[in-house]
N, C-alpha and C positions, 0 to 999 in steps of 0.2 A: 499197600501202594498208595501214593498220594493221589487224592481225587483230582488235583489240577492237571494230571497227566492224561485224562480222558478227553482226547481232542474233539470228537464229535459233540460231546456235552459242552465243552468250552465254546465251540462255535455258536451254539444256541444261547449260552449264557452271556457271552460278551456282546453279541449283536442280536438282541431279541427283536429289533425292528425288522431286520432282514428275514429272520425266521418267520415272523408274522406275515411278511409280504409273500413269502414262498408258500404259505399255507392259506391262500385266499379261497381255496375251495371249501374250507371249513364253514359250516353253517352257523355254528355257535359263535356269538361275538365274545371278544375277550372280556373277562370280568373287570369291573371298575376297581382301580387300585385303591382309592380312598375308602370305598365301602368295605373292601376285603381287609384292609389294614385295621379299620375300626372294629370289625367283627373279630379279627384275630386278637386284637388288644383286649377286648372284653372277655374272650374265652381264656386267654392266658392269665388275666387278672384273677379269674376264679381258680384256675389250676394252681397258681402261685401260692395260694393259701395252703393247699394240701402239700405242696412241695416243701414249704418252709417249716413244716412241723413234723417231727419224727412220729409223734403220736397219731396225727391225722393221716399221714402217708401210710403207716403200717396197720391202721384200723381196717379190718376186713369189711366193715360196713361201708367204707369209702371207696373200695377197690373199683367197683363198676363205674362210679362217677369219674374217677381218675382215668380209667381206661377210655371212657367215652370222650373225655376232654382231650386226652392225648391224641386220639384218633381224629377228633375235630380239628385240632391244631395242625396235624399232618395234612389233612385235606385243604385247609385254608392256606397253608404254606405253599402247596402246589398251585392253588388259585392265584396267589400273589406272584408266583414265579412266571405264570403265563399271562398275567394281567398286562394291560397297556400301561407302560411306565409314565410317570408324570413329567419326566425330563429325559434327555438323551444321554445322560451320564451312565456308561455301562456298569458302573459300580452297583447300581440297583439290581441289574440282572445277575451279576456275579454273586452278590450277597443273597439274593432271593434263591438262587440255585443251590448254594451251600445250605441255606436254611431249610429248604424243602427236603434235601437229602438227609440232613441230621434229624429232623422231626420224624420222618418216615422210619429212620433207623431206630430212634428212641421208642416209637410205638411198637415196632416189631420186638424189640428187646423186652418191653413191658409185657407183651402178650406171651412171650416164651419163657417167662419166669425170671428174667434178669432185672428185677424191679429196682434195686439200688443203682445199677448201672444206668438204667433208663432214666432214673430220677436225676442223676448227675448230668446226663446229656440234656434233659429238659431244662435244667437249671442254667444252661449256657444260652438259652433263648434271648435273655436281655442283651447279651453281647452282640448278637446280630442286629438287634434293633438299635443299640447304641452306635455301632459302627456306621449304620445307615443314617441315623438321625443327626449325628454330630459331624457329618461331612462339612457342612457349612450352615448358614442360617436359613436355607430354603425350607419350605414346608410349614404346615400350621402347628402352632402350639395349642394343645387341647385345653381351651379355656374352661369348658364344662367339667372335664375331668379334674382340672386343677382345684376345684372346689370340693371334690369327693374325698372321702377317707381312703387312705392306702389300705391294701389287703392286711387283714389281722395277722399279727405275729411277725411282720417284716420290721427289721430295724437295722441300723448301721449301714454297711455297704450295700446290703441287699435292698434296703429301702431307697438309698441314693440311686442305685442302678435301675430300680423300678421307675423312679421319677424320670430318669434320663431316657429310658426305653419308651416311655409314653410322652416324650417331648415336653415334660413339665420342667423346663430348664431352671427356672428361678428356684423352685423347691429343691431340685437336684443339687444346685450349687449350695443352698443353705445346708443340706444334709452332708454333702462332701466336706464343707468347711467345719461342720460340727465334728466330723470324724478327724479332721486335721487338728482341731483344738484339743483332742484327747491325747495329751502327752504320753500317757501310759502306752498307747498303741504304737507310738513312734519307737518305744523301747522294746515292747514285747512282740509287736507284729510290724516290723519296719517295712516289709515289702507291700503288705496290704495298705499300710499308711501312705506309702509313696504312690500306690495306685490311685488312692483317693485324690492326691495332689495332682497327678498327671491327668486324670479324667476331668477334674474340675478345670484345669488349664485348657483341656481340649474344648470344653464348652465355652469358656470365657474368650478363647482365642478364635476358634473356628466358627462357632455359632453366634456368639455375642459380638465378636470383633471389638472387644473392650479391653484396652490396655490397662485402664484404671482398675478394673475388677481383677485382671490377671496379676497386677502388682500387689493387690491386697492379699491374694492367695499366697504369693511367694513370700511376702513380708511376714505372713503368719507362720510360715515354715521357719524362716530365719530367726524368729523370736522364740521358737520352741527350744528350751535348753536340753531336752532329751533327744532331739533330732539326731539321727546317725550322721557321722562326719561326712560320709559319701553323699548323703542327700543335701547337706548344707553346701558342699562344694558345687553341686549342680545348681542349687537354688541361687547361688551368687551369680552364676553365669546367666541363668534365666532372668534375673532381675536386670542385669545389664542389657540383655536383648530386648526386654520389655521397655526399658527407658529409651533405648534407641528407636523402638517402634513408635513411642509417643512423640519423639522429636520428628520422626519421618511423617507422621500422620497416618490415618487409617483409611484413606480413600482407596477404593479398589478400582482398577482399570475396567472400562466397559467393553473395549474391543478385544477380539481374540488375540490379536498381536500384542496388545498391552498386557493381557493376562499371561500370555506365554513368556514374555520378557520378564515379568515380575516373578513367575514361578521358577524360571531358570536362575535368576539372580538369587532368590532366597535359598534355593537348593544348593547353589554353589557356595554361598556363605555358610550354610549349615555344614556342608561337607568339609569345608576348610576348618571349621571350628571343632568338629568332632575328632577326638584324639584316637579312638579305637572303635571297632564295630559295635560293641555293646555300650559305648558311652552315650548317656542320655542328656548331656549338658547342652546339646544343640536342639533339644525338643521344641523350644519356642519357635525357632526358625523353621523346623520341619513341619510343625503344626500350621504355621502361617502359610508355608508353601503348599501344603496339601489342600488347604481350604481354597486357595486360588486355583489349584489344579482341578478341583472338582467343578468350579465355575467354568473353567476352560473346557472340561470334558462335556459339560452341558450345552456347549455351543456347536453348531455345525462347522465342520472343517474338512479339508482335503485329507486323503489317506495318510500322507506323510506327516502333516502337522498333528493329525489325530493319533498316529502311532507315537510321535514324540511326546505327546501329552500322557499317553498310557505308560511310556517308559518312565517319565518323571513320577507318575503315580506309584509305579512299582518300586522305584528307587527310594522314595520317601517312606512307603509302607514297609519296606524291608527293615528300615530303622525303627519305625513305630510298631513293629509287628506284635510286641507284647502288650500293647495298649488294649486291643480288643481281639481281632481275628488274626491268628498267627500267620497263616499262609496266604493271605489275600494277595500279596505281592506277586506270587507265582501266576495268578490269574491275569494280572495286569501285563506281565511279560508275554504270556501266551496271546492275550488279546492284541498286543502290539504287533506280534508276528502275523497274526491273521488279518489285522487291519491294513498292513502294508507289506505283503510278502515280497521276497526277492529284492530287498532294499538294504541300505546300510544301517538304518535304524532297526530293522528286523534282526540283522546280525547281532547288533549290540544287545537287543532284548533276549535273543537266544543264548548268548554267552552268559548273561545274568541268570537265566532260567536253568541252564545246564549246570552251572556252579551250585545253584540252590538244590538241585536234585542230587548231585553228587554228595553234598554235605548231608542231606537227609538220609542217605543210604550208607553213610560212613560211621563206623563204630570201632570198638577196640580190636576187632578182627580185620579191620581194613574197610575198603569200599566194595560193597557187594550189591551191585545194581541188577535187579531181575532182568531176564532176557526180554520180556514184554516191554519193560520201561526203556531199555536200550533201543529197541526197535522204534518206539515212539519218538525217542530223541533223534534218531536218524531221519525219520520223516520230517520232524520239525526243522532240522538243520537244512534239509533240502528245500523246505518251504521258505526258510529265512535267507539263505544265500542268494545273491544276485545270480541270474541265469548264467550258467557256464562256469561259475567260480569253483564249484565242487570238483568239476572235471579238471580244471587247471591246477587245482591244489594237488590232485592225485598225480598229475604228470611230473610235478617237481619233487615228489617224495623220493628219497634216496633208495 
């Protein structure tokens, strides 16, 4: 079952502020976000050394330390989930909830003997950090850490991802560009090579908001004679979109209405440019749109505008799903319904979510949706539809 279908969990994840307000009887104050994040980072930095080496991970002498570190990360991930978030963007709660669930799952797998499986799950940790840290340019860059040596044994994409997950964006860009320059990788590992390109663009566009840096990355791709033809095709479109961005200027609106208008425009342009669902040629526009959307989500808004922003986030991340966290768009659609129930925008979000669920449960034998999931979909449909609409629809059925 998809974790996004757990409605009570989603209510807590999408709106942690209301959940905190409801629990005012608790005596313990919420842990501080920044402190827990730094502690989590230090613990994972140590664990990463063992995860990156077959010899170290399989050495019996290291097992107790690895188990203790995995347990510590699981507890810290829970603390981060319930911590007071530094801004009101619900993305933080969504990612923190997924992160806490996965690290707990990994620790249990490790302790029950599924060590290789647990190792692979733990290796996905940078993906959660990257998804959160590359939303936009908000948050600190770790200047102290940037002078420290990276964990021993890390190289290539693993090293680049480590730098990104710890917000060392300049070093991350250097390493991603080093990977892009390796022409052999373009030929032998084209999808990993393209991931380096797209993650570098995510940093230069969303965090740095730097069209010049973005252009350098794309031109580096276009100069590579061994680049796959399909990547070159996309890069040519990316270059055009970046040049248009340079002409337009990089000023970001400061008001909620300005942010919303910009997000709608960029999303519409991206959708018009995209030729088919898996087409990545509009990524520059989608990355720009998602950065603006996160700024919008971080501002107070009425339920309708907030739900519209969540819908835009879901729509953009449905396209960008393979960049970091695959199913995060489902959480945005659910959060949209919960933010403004019984509304037209909630209906739109439910339609996108229902289609996503049906696709997830469709295979060679057809669409087989479990009864529990079907029941949850019915509950969501009632929550999404304007009052009385479900009844009216039933009356006109032949």
